[in-house]
N, C-alpha and C positions, 0 to 999 in steps of 0.2 A: 810422469807422462811427458813425452817429447813435444816440443812446441810444434804447432801446425805451420809455422813460418820457417822458411829455409832460404838460403842463398845458393846460387850456382854461378860460377865464373869461368869464363874461357880466357886464359892468359895468352896473349899474343906475342910472338917474336918471329921476325923474318918470314912472314907468310905462313906461320904455323900456329896451332893452338896446343897448349899443354893439356893433354888428355890423361885421364885416370882409367886404367883397365882394372875393373873391379874383380879381382881374382883371389883376394886374401881371406875374406870372411866366409864362414860356412853358411850362416843364415843371413843372406844379403839379398834384398829385393832386386838389387842391381847386379847380381852375380853374373860374370861373364860379359857384361856390357861395358862400353866405353862412355864415360861422362866427363864433364868438367869437374872442377873442384868446388867444395862448399859443404854446407851442412845446416843443422838446425840452430835457430837462435837460442841463446842462453837468456835467462831472466834479465830483463832490463836493457838488452842490447838493441841498438838501432840496426837497420839493415847493413849499413857500412861497417859498424863495429863487428858484426857477425862475419861479414865478408873478409875483413882484414885478419880477424882471429883465425878463421878457417883456412885462409890462404897460408898463413904462417904455420899453423899446426900440420897441414897436409903436405906442404911443399918446402917449407923452410924459407920461402920468399916473403919479402915485405913489399906489398903493392904500393906504388907511388902515384899512379894515375889510373883511374877506372871510370867507367860510364854505366849508369843504370839504364838498361836497354828495354826492360819489359817486366811484366808480372805474369806468371803462369799458374793457373789453378789446376791442380791434379785431382781427379776422382778415380779411385780404383776399388773394386769390390774387396771388402774385407779390411780396408784401410781408412783412417780418417782423412778428410779433405786436407790437402797441403797447398799452401800458397808460397810460391817460389819467386824470389827477387832475382832476376837474371842480369848479370853483369858481363862486361868485357873489361880487360885491363891490359894496358900496353906499355907500362913502365913499372919496373920492380928492381929490387936489389937483394943481394944475398946469394947463397949457394943452394941449389936444388938438393933436397935430401930424400931418402927413401920414405915412402908413405905406407903406414900399416894397413891401409884399406885396399891397396892394390899397387899396380906398377904405373909410374908416371912416365909419359913419353911425349916428345914433341912430334906432332903429326902435321904434315902440310895440309892446309885448308882444302886443297884440291883432292885430297885422299880421304877426307872425313866420311863421305857417304859409303865407302867400302868397308868401314868398321861395323862391328855389331853394336848398333845404336838403337835406342828406343825410337819407334816410328814418330812420336811426337817431337823428340829432340831434332829429328831431321827437319821438321817444319820450322822450328824456331832457329835452327842453324842457318836455314835458307834466308830467313828474315835478317839475321845478323849479317850475312854475306851481302845482302842487298842494301845494307845501311838503312833499313826501315826505321821510321820514327818510332818513338816509345809505343809499345803495344801491350795489349792484354790478350792472352791466349788461354783457352780452356781445353784440357785434354782429359778424356774419359777412357779408362782401360778396363777390359775384362781379361784378367790374366795378363799375358804379354801382348794382347791384341788391342790396338787403338780402335775404339768403336765410335767415337765422336770427337770432333775438334771444332773450335770456333776461334775466330780472330776478331777482336774488338766487337764482340757480341753477335757476329754473323757466322753461321755454320760454314765450315769448309767441306768441300768434296773430298772424300778419302779414297 
């Protein structure tokens, strides 16, 4: 069974985020969506160890500087609860490689909302853009529809 703990990271460079267009796997809950990079914790990993391993596996890059920005609790019908550690990273080394989960692309931050994103991702991407302090967000989905969201324990208007 996969760990309910995951990481998600937006790697930054020149006003852009490295985005992953999930188009490679057939049975992918994120199929067709654009997301950051990351994945499930392995046994015994800390959030940062998972972050660094997933970044290397998915992009070929070694992160050199990162910030833990928030924790996101996901609830979706038919899936176990997921707790995601959200990061941004702005220093790295290495060469970008192809990712077996989709197509990696540098996207200007000003263009993000034009992509096929999860509705909840739009909420926390705005918080990142606003340099919000560390936050806790809860997102509840019914299929692809966001039906409830809260920020630091307070419901958000959808």
